[in-house]
N, C-alpha and C positions, 0 to 999 in steps of 0.2 A: 504494500500500500504506500502511495506517495504522500507522506505526511505534510508536505508543503501545501497541498490543496486544502488542508484544514484551516488555513489562515487567510483572512482577507482584512484589508484596512480601508478606512473611509477617508478619502482625501479632503472632503468638505468638513471634517470634524474639527472642533476647536481643540481637540486633544492631539498633542504631538504624535507623529508616526511612531517614534521609538517607544513612547508610553503605551500606545495601542498594541504594538507588537509584544511588549513585555506583559501586558495584561492578558493577551491571548495565550502566550506561553504558560503563564500561571494557571489559567483556566484549563488548558489541555492537560497539564501535569497533575493538578489537584484532582481532576475528575478521573484520572488514570486512563484517559483515552490515549495518552502517551505514557506507557507504563515505565516503572523504574528500570534503569539500566539500558533502556532502548535508545538507539541513536536518533538524534534530531537532525533536521536539514542543516546543511552547511551554510556559511555566510554567503557563498556564491549562489547557492540554490535559492535562499531567501531573497537576496538582492534581485535575482533574475525574475522570480515568480511575482514578487510584490512590486517590482519596478520602482524601488527606492534605493537610496545611496547605501554603499557598504558601511559608511560611518554610522548611519542610522541603525542598521542591523547590528553592528558591533556594540553600540551603546545599549541596545535592548538586551543583548546577550550578556553583557557585563553586569547589568542590573539583575538579570535572572540568576547569574552565578553568585552575586553577592547575597541574594535571597536564599541561596542554597537549593535552587531548583535544578540546576544543571552543573556539570563539570566538564572541563575540556581536557582531553588526553592527547598530548603531542603525538602527531603521526597517525592518530586513529580517528579523531573527530570529537564531537560534542555529544554528551549523553545525559539522559534524565538521571538526576541524582537525588530525587526526593522520594522518601518512603513515608507513606501516610500511616502515622502511628495513632494510637488512641488519643494521645495528648493533642494531636494536630487535627483530628477529625472534625469536620464541619466548622472550620475557622474562616470560612469564606462567606462574605455578604455579596449578593448579586445586586448590582445597580442597573436597572433596566429602563431604557428610554427609547423614544422613537428615532433617536439620532442626536449625537452631541454636536449639533451644528449651530447652536446659539450659546451665548455666554452664560445665560441663566442655567443651562444644563451643567456647564462646567463648574459654576459656582456651587450648585447643589451637590455635585460630586465632591468638590473640595471640602465642603462642610461635613458631608457624611464621612469622608475618608479621615478627616482629622479626629472624628469621634471614635470610629471603629479601631483605628490603629492604637489608640490609647489603651484599648483592652485586648490588644494582640490579635485582632482580626485583620483580614485583608479584604479589599474590595476587588471584585471582578465586574467589569461593565460590559453590557451587551446592548445591541440596538435591534429594535424590532420595527420593521417598516410598515407592518399592518397588524391587525388584531390576531390573526392566526399565528404569525411569527411570535408575537408576545406570549400567547398561550403555550406554544411549543416550548419556549424557554422556561416558562413556569412549570410545565409538566416534567421537565428534565432535572429539576433541582436536586432530587435525591441522587440521581445518577452522577451529578456534577459536584457532589459533596457540599452543597450550599446549605448554610444554616438558616438564612432568612433573606428576604427580598425587599429592596427599596424600589418602588415602581412609579415611574412617571408614565401614566397610562396613555396608550394610543387614543387619538381623538375619537375613533369609531367605537372604542370600548364604552363610550357613553350611550351607545345605541345597542348594547348587547342583548341578543335574544336569550331566552331562558336556557337554551343549550349551552351557550357560552358562559352564562353566569354559573351554571352548575360546574363547569370546568374550573372557573376561578375559585369557587368554594372548596374544591377538592385539592387545591395546592397543599402539599403536606408540611409546609414550613410557614412560619409567620410572615405576613406581608404588611408593609406600611406604604400607603400611597402618598406621593408628593404632589402637591398642587391640585391634582384632579381626583375627584371622587368617581367611583364606578357605581351607579345606582343599583341597589340590590346586593352589593358585595360588602358585607359588614366587616370592616377592618379599620385599624387606625389610619388617620389621614392628617397631614400637616399642609396647610395652605395659607395663602396671603389673605389679608383683609380686603378682598376684592370689592365687597359692598361698600365698606367705609372709604376706601380709596376713590372709588368711582363717585361716591356721593360728594366727597370733598372737591373733586374735579368739576362736577356739575354745578355745585354752588359757586365755584370760582367763575365759571362761564356765565351763570345767571347774574352774578354780582357785576359782571362787566357789561350787562345790558342785553345779552343774547337771549332771544326768545324762540328762534327757529334753529334748533340743535338736532343734528342727525347722529345716529349711532351706526358706525361702519363696522361690519363683521364679515367673516367668511361663512361658508355654508354650514359647517358643523357647529350649530348654535347651542347644542345641549351640553357642551363642556361646562362643568361646574363654575370655573372662574368667569366664563363669558355670561352665563345666565345671571350670576350675581352682579356683574357690572351693568348688564342691561336692566336688571331689577332696580338698581340704584338710579340709573338714568330715568326710568319711568317714574319712580316714586318721588324723586327730587323735583322733576317737572310738575308733577301733580301737586306737591306741597307748595310750589310757587304759583299755582293757578294756571299752569301752562299745559299744553297737550303733547304727549309723546306721539311719535309716528313710527310706522313700521321701519325696522332697520334696513339699511342699504346692505345687501348681501352680494359679495363679489367672489370670484373664483369658480372653479369647477365643482359640480355637485359631489359631495362626499369627500372632498380633498381639503386637508388642512394646509394653510399657507405657511410653510416653514420659513425660517430665516434665510436659508439658501435660496429657496424658491422666490422669496420676496426681492432679494437682491438681484436675481436674474431678471425678474419681471420689470424691475424699476429701470433697467437700462435697455429694455426691449421696447421700442416705441410702438410695436404692434401687439404688445401683450394683452391678453384677454382682460386682466384686472385693470390696467390703465384705461382701456376703452370703456369698461363698465362704469368706472368712477366718472369719467367724462360724460357718459350718457346720462348718468344720474344727475349730475350738476346741470347739464344743458336742459334737461326736461323737468327739473324741479320747479314746482309752483306752490308756495313762494320759494325762492332760492334760500337755502340755509345761510345763516351768518356764522355758524360754527359746526365743526365736525369733531365728534368724540370717536376716535378709532379704538377698537377693542384692544389693540396692542401697538407698540411702536413701529413694528414692521409694516403694518397696514397704514399707519400714519405716513411712513416714508413713501409708500406707493401713492397715497393721496397727495402728498406734496409734489411728487413728480407729475401726476396727472394735472394738478392745478396749474403748475408752471407751464405745461404745454398749452393750457387754455389762457395763459397770460393773466391768471388771477393772482393778485398780490397777497402774500401772507405777511402780516396779519391785517393789512389795510382793507382788503376786500373780504376776507374770510379768515376766521381763527380756526386752528386745528390743534388737537391734543391727543396724546396716546396713553399707553399704560405699559409699564415695565422699567423704564429708564435704562435702556441699553446704552452702552458706551457711546454709540454713534449719535444719540439724541442731542447731546450738548454741542456736537461738532458739525451739525447740519448747517446748510447755508442760512436757514432761520432756525436757531436752537429751539428744540421742541419742549413745550410744556407737557408734563407727563406725571404719572404716579410711580414712584420708586417702590419696587418690591425688594425683599431681602432673601434671595435664593440661597445664599450661604447658610442663613439661619434655618431655612426650611430643611435643607439637607442635614444639617447638624441635629436639629430636633427630631427629625424622622429617624435618624440613626439611633438616637437615644431611646426613643420609643421601641424600636426594633430590638435593640440589645436587652432592654428590660423585659421583652416578651420571650426571649429565648428559653428561659426556664419553663415557659408555657404554663404559668400558674395563675393566669387571669383570662377571663373571657370577656371582660368589659372593654369596649372600644371607645376611642375618643377622637374628636375632631379638634385640632389645635389651630389657632389662627395667629399668624405672624403680622405685626403692624406694617402698614404702608405709609408713605409720605408724599404729599403733593410737592412737585418741583415746578415752580412757575418760571417760564423762560419767555422768549420773544415771539413765539408762534401764536399767542393769544393776546388780544387787546380789547379795550373798551370800544363800544360802537355808539 
């Protein structure tokens, strides 16, 4: 069997390639898919198959060697040197996301990793491009010697049929959800104060005199953070004696607009999303004075579309987002947004998971991490 085909790396990830490779080596060895004393692919084989530099491969192998996972024998090659003893069984925590292509994911991972390492656990991270991949990873946890799972759920998990919910409930190790709840799956969850943050943002827009405010979102509207932000949008308008309107929905049906996808779309003048935003603006009666984008990446798309229409921000229209990505303050017009604390989400989720490993409690909790309004130049009084 050609072991090198067991490994694949994501070039669009925020995680360095050598860290991804080290992570996959750890996972393959701990799960005993690469058994003790077996030979692993050479530097040349890994370099060729993965299309990465030899220095990247060498750095990953050095880290694996320092961790005691492999040993190099001059003239013979590199071999698995890790024996799973009772003391080391199930010291792995799986961190599962739809892809670490946004800084929030990386910060959640960093927060979780800081916590688990303090108790001599290791994190292995996996990406699931869809719900079926996500469930497949969860169903392999015992085979992969996983003690518990930190899960940033796939967007379509919010639309889980009963058959999928049954599979989630049968995962044999503790699971803690980060950011997103899965309706019907009773487990711990750590999320941002999406409602409070969105409410603060809406009050800011209303205080500036805005009365026609649009909520911009993608098609998968049932995601818990999005529903909370939209609920705050509606209720804050109602409290001010104003009317909420149906959200502007962009993108393909059933497709979440990821950070990578948003960046690609923002530089493609013919992108579906840019055209949809322009159509909404041109056909709106009355035209909105402000847009509340459900996250910063959608706000970036909106800024691009509005620029193509020669609509000045914030003179002609105000726009705000949610997340406070690094790019937000460096845009041509710095973006008003709501800052989350993904590091704290990952850290607290890991704490809850580690507390669950003795499996001595059936009570589940929803913990909410505070958010903070960041007012910048993209919103103005009318």
